[in-house]
C-alpha positions in Angstrom: 0.0 0.0 0.0 2.7 2.5 0.9 4.6 1.6 -2.3 1.6 2.4 -4.3 1.3 5.6 -2.3 4.9 6.4 -3.1 4.2 5.9 -6.8 1.5 8.6 -6.4 4.1 10.9 -4.9 6.1 10.6 -8.1 3.1 11.3 -10.4 1.2 13.9 -8.3 3.7 16.7 -8.0 4.9 16.3 -11.6 1.2 16.5 -12.8 0.5 19.6 -10.7 3.8 21.3 -11.3 3.9 21.0 -15.1 0.2 21.3 -15.9 -0.6 24.3 -13.7 -0.8 27.7 -15.4 -0.5 26.3 -19.0 -1.3 29.6 -20.7 1.9 31.1 -19.1 4.2 28.2 -19.6 3.0 26.8 -23.0 2.0 30.0 -24.9 2.0 28.3 -28.3 -0.5 25.7 -27.2 -2.7 27.6 -24.7 -3.8 31.2 -25.2 -4.5 33.5 -22.3 -8.0 34.1 -23.6 -8.9 30.4 -23.5 -10.6 28.6 -20.7 -7.2 27.5 -19.4 -6.0 31.1 -19.3 -9.0 32.2 -17.3 -8.7 29.1 -15.0 -5.0 28.5 -14.7 -5.4 25.4 -12.5 -8.1 23.7 -14.5 -5.7 21.5 -16.5 -4.1 19.6 -13.6 -7.6 19.2 -12.1 -8.8 17.6 -15.3 -5.7 15.3 -15.3 -6.5 14.2 -11.7 -10.2 13.6 -12.7 -9.1 11.5 -15.7 -7.1 9.3 -13.3 -10.1 9.0 -11.1 -12.3 8.1 -14.0 -9.9 5.3 -15.1 -9.8 3.9 -11.6 -13.6 4.0 -11.4 -14.0 2.1 -14.7 -11.3 -0.4 -13.8 -13.2 -1.2 -10.6 -15.9 -2.8 -12.7 -13.6 -5.7 -13.5 -12.0 -5.9 -10.0 -12.7 -9.3 -8.5 -14.4 -9.5 -5.1 -12.1 -11.0 -2.4 -15.0 -12.3 -0.3 -16.0 -15.8 -1.2 -19.6 -16.3 -2.2 -21.2 -19.6 -1.2 -24.3 -21.2 -2.5 -25.6 -22.1 1.0 -24.6 -19.4 3.4 -26.8 -20.7 6.3 -25.0 -24.0 6.2 -21.6 -22.3 6.2 -22.6 -20.2 9.2 -23.6 -23.3 11.1 -20.3 -25.0 10.3 -18.3 -22.0 11.4 -20.2 -21.8 14.7 -19.7 -25.5 15.3 -15.9 -25.2 14.7 -15.7 -22.2 17.1 -17.6 -24.2 19.7 -15.3 -27.2 19.3 -12.1 -25.1 19.5 -13.5 -23.4 22.7 -12.1 -20.1 21.5 -12.0 -17.2 24.1 -14.6 -14.5 23.8 -13.7 -11.8 21.3 -12.7 -8.6 23.0 -14.3 -5.4 21.8 -12.1 -3.0 19.9 -12.9 -0.2 22.3 -11.5 -2.4 25.1 -8.3 -3.1 23.1 -6.0 -0.5 24.6 -3.0 -1.4 22.4 -5.1 -0.7 19.3 -6.6 2.4 20.7 -3.1 3.8 21.6 -1.7 3.1 18.2 -4.7 4.8 16.5 -3.9 8.0 18.5 -0.4 8.1 17.1 -1.7 7.3 13.7 -4.0 10.3 13.8 -1.2 12.6 15.0 1.1 11.5 12.2 -1.7 11.9 9.6 -2.3 15.5 10.8 1.4 16.2 10.7 2.1 14.7 7.3 -0.9 16.4 5.6 0.0 19.8 7.1 3.6 19.3 6.0 2.6 18.6 2.4 0.3 21.6 2.5 2.9 24.0 3.8 6.0 22.7 1.9 4.7 23.7 -1.6 3.3 27.1 -0.4 6.6 27.9 1.4 8.8 26.9 -1.5 7.0 28.9 -4.1 6.5 32.0 -1.9 8.8 35.0 -2.4 11.9 35.3 -0.3 10.7 38.5 1.3 8.0 36.4 2.9 10.5 33.8 4.1 10.1 31.4 1.1 12.4 30.1 -1.5 11.0 31.7 -4.7 10.8 28.3 -6.4 8.6 27.9 -9.5 5.8 25.3 -9.6 8.0 23.2 -12.0 10.9 23.3 -9.5 8.9 22.1 -6.5 7.2 19.5 -8.7 10.6 18.2 -9.7 11.7 18.1 -6.0 8.7 16.1 -4.9 9.0 13.7 -7.8 12.6 12.9 -7.0 11.6 12.4 -3.3 8.8 10.1 -4.4 11.1 8.1 -6.6 13.6 7.7 -3.7 10.7 6.7 -1.5 9.8 3.9 -3.9 13.3 2.5 -3.9 13.5 2.7 -0.1 10.1 1.1 0.5 10.8 -1.8 -1.9 14.4 -2.5 -1.2 15.5 -1.1 2.2 12.6 -0.9 4.6 12.4 -4.7 4.9 15.8 -4.8 6.5 15.0 -1.8 8.7 11.9 -3.5 10.0 13.8 -6.7 10.7 16.6 -5.0 12.5 14.6 -2.4 14.6 11.0 -3.6 14.6 7.9 -1.4 14.1 8.0 0.4 17.4 11.7 1.5 17.5 11.8 2.2 13.8 8.7 4.5 14.2 10.3 6.3 17.1 13.7 6.8 15.3 11.9 8.0 12.2 9.8 10.4 14.1 12.7 11.9 15.9 14.7 12.2 12.7 11.8 13.9 11.0 11.8 16.7 13.7 15.5 17.2 13.1 15.1 17.4 9.3 12.2 19.8 9.3 14.0 22.1 11.8 16.6 22.8 9.0 14.0 24.2 6.6 13.8 27.8 7.8 17.6 28.2 7.5 17.5 27.2 3.8 16.5 30.8 3.0 20.1 31.8 3.5 21.2 29.5 0.7 20.9 30.0 -3.1 21.7 28.3 -6.4 23.0 24.8 -6.4 23.5 24.7 -2.6 19.8 25.5 -2.0 18.6 22.9 -4.6 20.8 20.2 -3.1 19.7 21.1 0.5 16.0 21.0 -0.4 16.2 17.9 -2.5 18.1 16.1 0.3 15.9 17.3 3.1 12.6 16.5 1.3 13.9 13.1 0.3 15.0 12.2 3.8 11.9 13.5 5.3 9.8 11.4 3.0 11.8 8.3 3.8 11.5 8.7 7.6 7.8 9.6 7.3 7.0 6.4 5.4 9.0 4.4 8.0 7.0 5.8 10.9 3.6 5.4 9.2 4.4 1.9 8.0 5.5 0.9 11.5 2.4 2.2 13.1 0.2 0.5 10.4 1.9 -2.8 11.2 1.4 -2.3 14.9 -2.3 -1.6 14.4 -2.8 -4.8 12.5 -0.7 -6.9 14.9 -2.7 -6.0 18.0 -6.2 -7.0 16.8 -7.6 -10.4 15.9 -7.7 -11.3 12.2 -11.5 -11.1 12.0 -11.4 -7.6 13.5 -8.9 -6.1 11.1 -11.4 -4.9 8.6 -13.3 -3.0 11.3 -10.2 -1.8 13.0 -8.7 -0.4 9.8 -12.0 1.2 8.8 -12.3 3.1 12.2 -8.6 4.1 12.1 -8.9 5.3 8.5 -12.0 7.3 9.4 -10.3 9.0 12.3 -7.2 9.6 10.3 -9.3 11.2 7.5 -10.8 13.6 10.0 -7.3 14.8 11.0 -6.3 14.9 7.3 -9.3 17.1 6.7 -8.5 19.7 9.3 -4.8 19.7 8.6 -4.9 21.9 5.4 -7.2 24.4 7.0 -5.0 24.8 10.1 -1.8 24.8 8.0 -3.2 27.3 5.5 -4.3 29.7 8.3 -1.0 29.4 10.1 1.0 30.0 6.9 -1.1 33.1 6.0 -0.5 34.5 9.5 3.2 33.8 9.2 3.5 35.7 5.9 2.4 38.9 7.8 4.8 38.4 10.7 8.2 38.2 9.1 9.6 40.9 11.3 8.8 39.3 14.7 11.7 39.1 17.1 10.7 35.7 18.4 10.3 32.9 15.8 9.5 35.1 12.9 7.3 34.0 10.0 8.3 30.6 8.6 10.1 29.6 11.8 6.7 29.6 13.6 5.2 27.4 10.8 7.9 24.7 11.1 7.9 25.0 14.9 4.1 24.2 14.9 4.7 21.3 12.5 7.4 19.8 14.8 5.2 20.3 17.8 2.6 18.0 16.3 5.3 15.5 15.4 6.6 15.7 18.9 3.2 14.8 20.3 3.1 11.8 17.9 6.6 10.7 19.1 5.5 11.0 22.8 2.5 8.8 22.2 4.9 6.1 20.9 6.3 5.7 24.4 4.7 4.1 27.5 2.4 4.8 29.2 0.7 6.3 26.2 1.6 3.4 23.9 0.2 0.2 25.3 2.0 -2.8 23.9 0.3 -6.3 24.0 1.6 -8.9 26.4 3.7 -11.7 25.1 1.5 -14.2 23.3 -1.4 -11.8 22.7 -0.1 -10.5 19.3 -2.2 -11.7 16.3 0.1 -12.7 13.6 
């Protein structure tokens, strides 16, 4: 799943960066009087809608993973009989499963942080230097995010398996979260760089931040699935995704408001402008890191993990 998401990270910024404002970039193809000149972000939106339409149509031929039986009542009686014979313990409610509940809290914090980071990064990079930005073009930031996404694919497919084996999901998530805070703390100081040094610094920082972010999210995702019974995983993932989506919904609003406020406070003596933005991001990430330690993170007892 995360590898597929990484593939989207390669396509998404390239699609947005190169298709936005086509009347200004591709004057021979798009005129300023055309619909794409009056609506400069229509073309990338149409591109995304085309992808969505292809996915929608392809779902028609997607096979259902649930088995369909001719006599479901008979199958239910057989399953109940097997459960009775095995004398299985009573299934614990998800709301009483504290290891799962604690991992879901961390999951929500990381989702809030990651979505807010993605919202702010592009706005900050393309904003003018007098507002604390980097004065990048949409093509520049698109290229940066595409390279980071490609590196993420390589890491997820080739390297993460060994990281997980060596550190495990809990420690790898903690280390990745701490490294993410360190990396994002360097962003405000990039405004003092220019040219090749700035490009190299931003490429490296975005690439490393993407790698540690996927390590943390994958580790938490594995923890969530390992602390619930197999028959509860569908419900558990559904609830966790719903909660995560709520935090992902409020993240762009909060990040946008904070960024707009920071643009008007570049002359503050204490954490001016963009420094406040990245300080707020790291504060959310720090909360997520804290909740990966006991007593906030409740780990299952030996023998309780559902593998």
